[in-house]
Each structure stands twice: as C-alpha cells, then as structure tokens.
N, C-alpha and C positions, 0 to 999 in steps of 0.2 A: 490322275495320280496313281502310279503303280505302288502297291503296298504288300507287306507281309504281316500276318497276324502274330502277335505275342501277347502274353499276359501283362497286365499293367505293372505288376510287381517285378517284371523283367526289364523294364525300360532302362533303368540305370545301368544294367549289366551289358546291354547291347548298343549303347549310344555311340561307342567308338568303333563299332563294326564297320568293315570296309564297304558294305552294301547300303548303309544307312545314308539317305539323302538329308543332310542336316539343314538344308535350306528350306525345308518344309516341316510343318508340325504334324505329329501323329494325330490320327482321328481316333478318339477314344469313345467306346460305347460299352457301358457296364465294366466288366473285368477284362475286356479285350481292347488292345491298342493296335490299330492298323498303322504300321510304320512305313513311311515313304522309302522307296527303293531307288537307288541310282540307276541310270541308264546302263544296260549291259549286264545287269544281274537279274536272276530269276525272281519272279513275284507271284503272288497267289490271287490277287484281285486288283481290278482297276476301278478307281473312283473318278467321277467327273471333278474337274477343278472347281474349287469354291470361288464364288465371287466375293469381292471385298464388301464388307458391311459398312453402311453409311447411315444407319438409322438411329433411333433413340438410344441414348447411353444406358447401359445396364451392367451388372456383374453377376457372376455365377457363384452361388453357394451350393456346393455339391452339384446336384442335378436340377436345381431351382434357379430361375432367373429372377433377379431382384432389381426393382426400379425405384429411384428416389425422385423427389421433385413433384411437379404438377402431374395430375392424373393423365396417363397416356391414352391416346385415342385408339380405336380398334385397329387401324392400319399399322400403328407402331407395335402393337402386340403381335399382329400377324407376321410382321417382319422378323421379330425376335424368334417366334416359333419356327419359321422357315429356316432361319440361320443356324440356331443352336439346338432345336428339337428338345427343349427342356421338359421335365416332368410337369412343371407348373410355372406360372409367372406371378410374382408377388409384388404389389405396389405398397411401399412404405410411405405413408402420408406424413407422419411425424413421429418424434420420439418424446415421450412425456415423462415428467417429474423426475425425482432423484433416482428412481429405480430404472430409468432409461427403458421403459416398456414401449415397444413400437405400436402405432396404430396402423393397421394393415388391411389390405383387401386382396383376395385371390382373384386375379383377372382372367386366368386361363389354366386349365388342367387341374392338377392336384398338388397342394402344398402341405408339407408336414415336416417332420424331423429329417435333417440331412446330416450326412457325414462329409465334411469339407476338409480338403488337404491344402495346406499352405506352408511353403518354405520347409518342407520335410516333416511337419507336425500335423496331427489329426485333431479336428474339432467336431464334436457333436453338438447340435443345437436345433431348435425349432425357430426359424426366423419370424414366425408369427408372434412369438412370445418374448424373445430376447434379442437384443441388439448384437450385430456383428460389425466391428469396425474395419470394413474392407479398405476404406480409403486411407487408413493408417498403416498400411503394410510396410512401407519404407521406414516409418518411425519404429515399428516393432522390431524390425531387423537392425535398426541403428542401436536400440537398447541392447539387443543380444550381442552385437559387435563390441559394444563398450565392455561387456563382461568378458568376452573371449580375449580381448586385447589387453587385459591387465588386471581384472578385478574378479577372477574366479574365486569362489567361496565367500564373496562378500555377502552381507545381509541386506536384502531389499524389501521395502514395504510397497506393495501394490495396493493402493488405497481404494481403487474402484475397479476391481479385478474383472468383473463381468464373467465371461466363460473362459477367461485365461489368455486374452489377446497378448498381454505383455508377460504375464506369469510364465506361460509355457515356454516361449523362446528364451527368456532370461534364465529360467531354471535349467533348460536344456543346454545352455551355454556355460553353466557351472555355478550360478548364483544360488543362495539359499533365500527363498522368497516367502514372506508372510503376506498371503493374499486375502483381501477382505472384500466382501460383496454383500450388499444389503438386500438385493432382489433374491428371494428364495428359489425361484425357478432358475435364474442364471447361476445361482450357487450350486444347485444340483448338477448342472452341466459342467461347472468349473471342476467339481470333484471328479466327475466322470472323465473329463479330458486330462486331468492330472494323471489318473490311473491309466488311461489309454496310451499315454506317452511315456509311461514308466517313470514318473517323476515324484512318486509319493515320498521318497526320502529327502527330497530337496524342497518340498513345498508344505507349509502349514496353512491350511485354508480355514477361514472362519466366516460365519454369516452374521451380519449386523452392520451397525453404523460405524464406519471406519474411524470417525473422529473419537470414538470411545474405545476402540479395540487396539490402538497402537500400544506396543510394549517393547521394552529393551532398548537397544541402540541400533540405528540403521546407517549403512553406508550410502544407500540411495533410496529415494522415496519417489515413486511414480504417482503423480496426481493427475490421472487421465480423465478429468471431468471439467467442463467449462466453468463451473462454479468453484474450482479448486482454491482460488485466491481467498475465498471467504473463510476457509477452514485452515489456512496456514498457521494461525496461532496454536492449533492443536498439535502441530508437528514438532515444535521447537524443544520440547522436553525429551525428545527421542532421537536427536541427531547431535553431531559434534562438528568441530572445525574440520573441514575436509569432506563432509557429507555433501552429496549433490541431490538437489530437489529438481524434479522435472515437472514444471507447473504448466498445465494446459490452459488455454484461454482462447476466446474469440477476439482477435486483435491483441496487440501487445499490451501487457500489464506491468511493465518493468518498474514504473514509478511507484505503483501501489505495493508491489512485492518488496522493493527496496525499503520503503518506509516501514513496512511490517517487520522486515528482518532487523533493521536498525533498532526498532522499538523492542525487540527481543534480546538485544545485546550482541548481535552478530554483525559482521560486515560480509559482503559477498561480491563476487564477480558474476555477471549475468550475461549469458549468450542467448540471443534470440534465434530460434530455429523455426522456419516456415514448414508446415506439414502439407497443407493443401488449401486451395481456395474454398472458403466456406460459403460465400456469396459474393456478388460483384464488389470489388474494391475492399474486401474483408478476408483476412486469412485466419485459418486455424493455426495458432502459434503454440510452440513449446518454449518456455523459458528454462534453460539449463542454469540452475542457481548453485554455485559452489560456495559453501559457507566458509568463513574464516573467523 
C-alpha cells in the first residue's frame, strides 16, 4: 500500500481529495494516519498489504483489544497482537451485579484508561472497571437518529447511563437528557465524557438508584438494562400519552410489559427491535413502547 502521512484530525478534510484511494482504509498509529494513495499520485511510504484476519473475535477500545466469551488461548492472543498491535489485550469474563462491573484479566501488554472515538464522539473509560456497550453501536445511533428526525429538545431519561453510551449521542442530536448511573466509577466517566463532548448544557447527570431519581415528565425513557422490566412501575408517574419507553431485555418480554402497562392505566403499541445475538437462539431485544 502506497500512503501519505496526515494528522488524524485532518482525515475528514482530505477524504474527498483526488489522490485518496477510498477502497483501502488508512493505517492509524498515534496521531498519524497513513492514507492510501491512488496509482499515479506521489506517496511518502509503502506498506506491505495486510492479510485478512480470521482469528478470534475482538473489538478495539482506543488502543486496547477487548475479548468476551471463553478465555482465549495463547495462539489467539498472538494473532490479535500481530494483526492490530494493541497496547494491551483485555479479557472480560463477566459483567456482575446492578453496577455492571466487569470481571477482567489482562492477557498481554498493558491495559488502563483509554480514549475511544465512536460515531464522532469521545469516550474516556477504563475497561477494567466499567462496561462499554460496543455491541450496541447501531442501537445508540438509532436513538440519536430518532432525536434528529423529529424530537429535538425533547426530554429523555437515561436510567442506566453508564459512561454515556446513549446519553452522549442523544444529547449531541438535540435532546435534553436526565442521565442516571449507580456505579460511582462509571458516573465520574459519565461527567467527564459529557464535558469532553461539550454537552454540559444538555445533560443533567446524577449518581444513584435510577428508580428513585426520576423527576418531572419525559418524552422518552431509555431502560438499557436487562432487568429493566422489573422497575417499569417506577416510570409511570413520569410519562404521558405519547411517551416512548425503550425497554431492553434478553429475549422478548412483550407480554410482561403489556400487562404492567395496562395495570398502570395505559395502553400501548409495542415494536420489538433486535439488537444482537446474546447467545445461541437468544437475542438482546429492545421493546419500543409507545404509550397511549
């Protein structure tokens, strides 16, 4: 691959340049991006072509590679190191209790706080101590799109805000977000990420049990925890006909949700949205519940 070096913050400005080979991805190292160059244009350096990766699944948080599932063997770790050259490799064995604290092991290199960029937003976190919902990327962007396409300046409750997975893109799209997080470590990152993305005027962040922190009236309620159905009754005093609840669960929970809603004196239309496979034959589901 023939390439020219540019600063990473210049990538957006040069993407339409006539010399850029858009069929290849830039190679990024630190603050420098080596951008592929079309044949016939001058270049600064030539890189060997990368071979396709077919090893163990992982994702990158900043410069750290993260693995879920069963503990990887040494060969799988070596393949990731050779392919992505991360600062470190972290295995997340499980996510525990209501605080969603990960149980982790550093398998290679050094793992600590990272700065992660996603969909134009910046997130600071330490993946050893707080969860990052990488697999929910499309769902985060769907929530942001709903705001952009007609509900700017609506009031949103993000009941399990974490480090700002839904709060940041929704506030960035124009919503006013009441973000609640019980884990004090995640809450500190939530506040930092709100400030990093310049959203202080659009987000009210509070630390504590979300079932006791709801206040006022909400147009949308994000319930991004698999036990969300259990605390649905806490929500009904703070919503109105036309409010939309986004209730996460493992497997569909529409019957339980509908019974709970009818018991509170509402009726509702429920749309089931599949987010990702959670395990074989089981999906992570979001029920979009529009109250009437």
